N, C-alpha and C positions, 0 to 999 in steps of 0.2 A: 778100353772095351766099350763098344756102342751098345745101347739098350736095344732090345728086339724091336720095339716100336718107338721111333722118335716122333717129334712133333710134326715133321713133314709128312710122314706116313699117315698119321691121324687126320691131318688136314685133307690129304688126298682122298682118304676113305670117306670123309664127311662130304666133300664136294661131289664125289662120285655117287654117294648114296642119295644126295639131294637131287642130282640130275636124273638118276634112275627112277626116283619116286615121281618126279614130274612126268617122265616118260610113261610110267605106269598109270598115273591118274588121267592122262590125256592121250589115249591111244591113237587119236586122229592125227597127232603130230608124229608121222612115221619116221622122221629122221632124228627124233629126240635122243634116242640111245646113242647114235653116232655122234651127236653133239656132246653128249656126256663124256664119251671117250676123248673127244677132242679137247674139252675143257680140262679134264684131268691131266692129259698130256701137256697142255699149255701151262697149267699151274705147276706141274712137276718141273718143266724146263725153266720156268721163271724163278722158282724157288731155289733151284740148284745151280743156275748158271753163274759163272764167275765174271770178272770184269771184261774178259775177251768175248763173252757170249757163248763160250763152249758149253756143251751139255754137262750135267753133273757127273763127277767122277765117282767111281766106286770106292 
């Protein structure tokens, strides 16, 4: 049985929160929120991909 929040979820939340905070502090960077979503997606795929490069399995 998996825990409700594993380490990967906590890392993703931390990365997303940091990117969102940067977007909040610097509103002149209009694409920062989109970058935050891209960073979280990339980290998620890199942390869960197997040796074939497939996306994480559920």
